[in-house]
N, C-alpha and C positions, 0 to 999 in steps of 0.2 A: 617130675620137677621142671624139666625143660619145657614140657607142654604148658604148665602154668605160667612160666616166664614168657612164653610166646603169646599167650592170651593177654597177659597184662600189657605187653608191648603193643599188641594189635589195638586193644581198646584205648590205650593212651594216644596212639597216633590218630585213631578215628575221631576222638573228641577234639584233638588239636586241629585237625582238618576241618571239623564241623564249626569250631569257633572262628577259624580263619574265614570260612565261607560266610558266616553271619556278619563278621566285621566288614567284609568286602561288600555285602549287600547294603549294610547300613551306610557305608561310605558313598556308595552309588546314589542312594536316595538323598543323602545330604548334598551331594554335588548337583543333582538335578534341582533340588529345592533352591539352592543358591543361584543357579542359572536362571530359574524361573523368576526369582525375586529381582535379579539384575535386569532381566528383560522387562519386568513390570515397571521398575524404576525408570529405565530408559524410555519406555513408552510414555510414562507420565511426564517426563521432562522434555519430550520432543515438542517442537513448535507446532502450533495449530496451522493446518493448511486451509481450513474452512473459514470463510469470511465471517466476521461478527455481525455484519449487516445482511439484510435479506437479498436474495438474488434479484428481485424486482427493483430494489433500490439501486443495487450495483449496476444493473443494466441501464437504468435511467441516468445515473450519474456518469456512466461511461459515455453516453450519448452527449450529455452536456459538455463534458471535457473535449470530446471530438470536435464539436462545433466551435468551442473556444479556440482550439488549435487551428482550425480552418480560418477563423477570424484573424488570428495572429498571422497566419501565412498571407492573408490578403493584405495586411499592413506591411509585411515584409516586402511584398510586391508593389506597395503603394497603389493598390487597386481599390478604389472606392466601392465598386459594385460588389466585389467579393466580400469585402469587409461588411457592407450593409446586409448582404444576403445572409451571412452567417450570424450577424448580430440579431436578425429577426428570428432565426432558429434558436439562438441562445435564450432569447426572451421566452419563447414557448417552452423550452426545457426547464428554465428556472421557475416559471409560473406553474408548471404541472408537476414539479418534483415533490413526491410524497415522503415526508420525513418519518412516518410511522414505521418505516422499514429499517431504521437505525437503532442499534442497541445503546440507548442513552436516556438520561433522565430529562425531566421537563425543562430544566434550565438550559441544558445543552441544546435541546431542540429549538427553544425560543431564540437562542443565540444564532443558530444556523439559519433560522427564518429571516433574521435581520440581514445576514449576509446575502441570502438569496434575493430578498427584495431590492437591495442595493445593486446587485448584479443586473437584475431586470431593468431597473430604472436607468442605470448607466448605459445599458445596451440600447434602450430606447433613445437616450440622448445622443448616442453615437450615430444612430440612424438618421437623426435630424440634422446632424452637422454636415455642412457642404464642403468644408475644408478638411483635407486629410490630416493635417496637424491637430485640428480640434478633435477628430475621431481618435487620434492617438491618446489624447488626454483622457477621454472617456475610457479607452482601453486600459489605461493605467489603473483607473479606479476599479474596473472589472477584475483586473489581474490581482490587485491587492486583496479584494474581498473574496475572490475565488481561492486564493492561497489560504486565507483564514478559514474558509468553509471546508476545504479539504482536511485541514488539521482538526477542525471541530468534529466532523463526522467520522474522521479517521478512515477515509476511503483506502482500502487495502488490496485493490485489484491490479495496481500498476505502480511503478516508480515514477515520480514526478520531480522535475528539476526546476528549482526557483532561481531564475537568472536575473542579472542586474547590469544595467548600463549606466556608468557614472556621468556620462556626458549628455544624457537626455534632458530636454527642457532647460537649456542653458545651464548645464552642469548641476542641476538639482538631483538628477538621477532618477531612474525608474526601473521597476521590476516587471517580469512577466514569467509565465509558466511554460514548460516545454516537455515533450515526451522523451527527448534525447538530451544528452549533455552538449551537443553541438550548438554553437551560438549562431542564431539567425535573428538579427536585431529588428524588431517590429517598429522601433521608434525612428530609425534612420533608413531602413531598407538598404538599397544598393549603395548609398552614400558611405555607410560604415557598417556593412553587413555583419562583420564578425566582432564588432565592438561589444564587449561585455564578458561576464564570467558567471559561473555557477556559484551561488551563495548558500544554497541549502538543497538537500535532497529529501523529499518526503517519501518514506518507505515504511508503511504500516503492515507489510506482509508478514 
């Protein structure tokens, strides 16, 4: 009788342990599945690091911006030669910029073309001006159109600062673009080098 009782006790414990093992395995799988699902959701919500525009377009646009910044620096120094040299390079950049590398519809591409044409025309006008103040007026137009162009094509390879001087052109005010938040005023140069403020930051990254 005792033997029968021992057998019953053994098999009861065996099935209990087996059930506990099955439950533990099921809980492990459930935990893994939940972790995988969270990882997938996290990956889906993560920001994209790849540019929406083509590498070729980004490289060409980066060169255009660099020459614009050099043009701005020439005006900061009130140096006609530097300003005209980089205005010539800017014309070449604008005229050769291929917009088929941006992810946009036809209307946006046509809008961008309009800004590019104006930038090229104003840069040519800047080169023809003999007076540094007249060059600065053309630069203002280049800056305004380049700001709109960056927003239109959503250039996302760098952060760009939109800066403003309220005293430029007899207190009418004028904007320019910069790679940094530091103020170096191209409309007054050394006369009022730090006159201005950051009005906007373009960051499509």
